[in-house]
C-alpha positions in Angstrom: -57.9 -31.8 -12.2 -55.2 -32.4 -9.2 -53.5 -29.5 -7.0 -50.5 -31.4 -8.3 -51.6 -30.8 -12.1 -49.5 -28.8 -14.1 -52.6 -27.7 -16.7 -52.2 -24.0 -16.8 -55.4 -22.2 -15.4 -56.5 -19.7 -17.3 -54.8 -17.0 -15.3 -52.0 -19.0 -16.3 -53.2 -18.6 -20.1 -53.7 -14.5 -19.3 -50.2 -14.7 -18.2 -48.4 -15.8 -21.6 -50.9 -14.0 -24.0 -49.8 -10.9 -22.4 -46.5 -11.6 -22.5 -46.3 -12.5 -26.3 -48.0 -8.8 -26.8 -45.3 -6.8 -24.8 -42.7 -5.2 -27.0 -39.8 -6.5 -27.1 -38.6 -3.0 -25.8 -40.2 -2.9 -22.6 -38.8 -6.6 -22.1 -35.9 -5.1 -22.2 -35.8 -1.7 -20.2 -37.8 -3.6 -18.0 -34.7 -6.1 -16.9 -32.6 -3.6 -16.9 -34.9 -2.3 -14.1 -34.8 -4.9 -12.4 -31.2 -5.3 -12.5 -30.6 -2.1 -11.6 -32.4 -2.5 -8.2 -30.9 -5.5 -7.8 -27.4 -4.3 -7.6 -29.1 -1.1 -6.1 -29.8 -3.7 -3.4 -26.5 -5.5 -3.1 -24.7 -1.9 -2.9 -26.8 -1.3 0.3 -28.2 2.0 -1.5 -31.9 1.3 0.3 -30.5 1.4 4.0 -29.6 4.9 5.4 -26.4 3.3 6.6 -24.8 1.5 3.0 -22.3 0.7 4.8 -23.5 -1.3 7.6 -26.7 -2.4 4.9 -27.2 -5.9 5.9 -28.1 -6.5 2.0 -24.3 -5.6 0.8 -22.7 -7.9 -1.1 -20.7 -6.1 -3.5 -18.9 -9.7 -5.2 -23.4 -10.1 -6.2 -23.2 -6.6 -7.5 -20.4 -6.7 -9.0 -22.0 -10.0 -11.7 -25.0 -7.5 -11.2 -23.9 -4.7 -13.0 -21.9 -6.9 -15.4 -25.4 -8.1 -16.2 -27.3 -5.3 -17.0 -24.0 -2.9 -19.0 -23.8 -6.0 -21.1 -27.9 -6.3 -21.7 -27.8 -2.8 -22.2 -24.0 -2.3 -24.5 -25.8 -4.8 -26.7 -29.2 -2.9 -27.2 -28.5 0.1 -27.4 -30.0 0.1 -30.8 -33.4 -0.7 -29.5 -33.4 1.5 -26.2 -34.5 4.7 -28.5 -35.3 7.8 -25.9 -34.7 4.9 -23.3 -31.4 5.1 -23.4 -29.8 7.4 -21.9 -31.8 7.6 -18.6 -30.4 3.6 -18.6 -27.1 4.2 -19.0 -27.1 6.8 -16.4 -27.9 4.9 -14.4 -25.8 2.3 -14.8 -22.6 4.7 -14.9 -24.5 6.0 -11.2 -24.4 2.0 -10.0 -20.9 1.6 -11.5 -19.3 4.3 -10.1 -21.4 3.1 -6.1 -19.5 0.3 -7.2 -16.6 2.1 -7.1 -17.0 4.2 -4.0 -17.8 0.8 -2.2 -15.2 -0.8 -2.6 -12.1 -1.4 0.0 -9.4 -2.0 -2.9 -11.3 0.0 -6.4 -10.7 -2.5 -9.5 -8.1 0.3 -12.0 -10.2 2.0 -14.0 -11.9 0.1 -17.0 -11.3 -2.7 -14.4 -15.2 -3.2 -12.8 -17.7 -4.3 -12.6 -19.3 -4.0 -16.5 -16.3 -1.6 -17.5 -15.3 -4.4 -20.8 -18.7 -3.2 -22.3 -18.9 0.3 -20.9 -15.3 1.3 -21.0 -14.1 3.2 -18.1 -16.0 4.5 -15.6 -14.9 7.3 -13.4 
């Protein structure tokens, strides 16, 4: 086997088998948490002063929050006890986006609000 070979190693095969065994609810929840973390970073919330964060990018945050809203809204029936905390996190990000915007969107027009309804 050469260094450039694309044949999976036994470690790669183990990773694939493990993913197959992960329940759908866990995959959905992990994806939602990753999107939440990314949105928080893009809103600058990981810095002491979010307004001056070098990572702040509201355009990117809008896209991520909208994707998160679509995922959570379309998966509600499967989320069970995870639904409440995920929706609360989404709403917190939507409010943080509104607060961070120099010209806030009208209620119902913010990121993901076409899926969740207006967030105030």
